[in-house]
C-alpha positions, 0 to 999 in steps of 0.5 A: 136183558133191557140193559144188554138189549138197549145197548145191542139196539141200532137202526141196522138190526131192523133192516139188516140180515144176520151177520157172519161170525166176528162181523160187526153190524147186521141185524135180524130184520128177516127174523122180525118179518118172519115172526109176524108172518108166522104168528099171523098165519097161526091167528088166521087158522086159530081165531076163526076156528077158535070163536066159532068152536066156542060159539057152538059150545055155548050156544048150540051144543048139548051139555054132553058134547060141551063138557068133552070138548071143553075137557079136551080143550083143557088137555090140549092147553097143557100139552108142551109145545114141542109135542105141537111141534112134532105133530105139525111136523108130521102133518105139514113138513112131512106132507110137503116133502112127500109132494116135493113142494118143500119141507120146512116152512113158514106154513108149517111154523104157523100151523104149529103156532095155530095148535098152541093158540086154538085152546086158549082162544076157545077157553077165553071165548067160551067163558066170555060168552057164558058171562053174557047175561041170559036176559039179553039172549031172552030180550033179543028172542022176545023181540023176534030175533032168530037164534042166529041174530041173537048170537051175532048182534047181541052176544058177540059184541057184548063179549067182543073185549074178552074175546079180544083179550083172549086172542092177545093172550094167544098171540103173545104166547105164540110169538115166544115159542121156540120149540114148535118152530124148530121142528116146522120152520127151522131158521133161515139167514135170508129175507122170507120170500116164500111160504114154503121155505125155511123162515127165520123167527126172533125165539129160534134166532135167540136160541141159535145166537144166545148159545153161540161163542160169537160176541156179535151173535150174542149181542144180537140175541140180547137185542132180539130177546128185548124186541120180542118182549116189546112186540108182546107188550105193544100187542097188549096195549093195542088190545087194551086200548081196542077194548077200552074204545069198544067199551 
């Protein structure tokens, strides 16, 4: 992938649209932008809900409720990604079609990715919060802080590096998913200009172009594979740097 990908890289792959078959040049700038857009939508949905759910589980819920929610989270994390795509298709795509607002869209793709990201964020945040020493909580309460102040000003800052790492893992998984996006965002050869229209992504572009009989498309698939891996690597490096700075 590294050899084929670097041989296929050029400045045009970041700025141009996919070419016609047999035509030289072209790129997949729309797929890069679409991937960032849908992963961003998924993160905006899943990260707040996931962190809040984990805080509730660790700090405020009863033992029985927490056990059931953790069990459900473990089950959800093992569900195949295509099931998340079918679920998002039924919830978002069919609803948009019924309301005549569109069908396949970036919103649907982001929603499907959020479903895949949510259990990872809940599990990692839950475990991070449990690792925070009870002595810190007791010291904060002993100084007169409320439960809410203890969570927001003591527990969360202490667990922040692990929470950021868990969110990064969730983003890395979502960025490489193909099946959910086939059901929700589909693909487009144009620049994304609306959240309610079909949107290109790197994973779907690799799937479409790698199995095509056209050499120029296969070359772009290699380049897109490399870019996708480098994006995940860059995200991990940024998370490591951020957590190191925090520490």
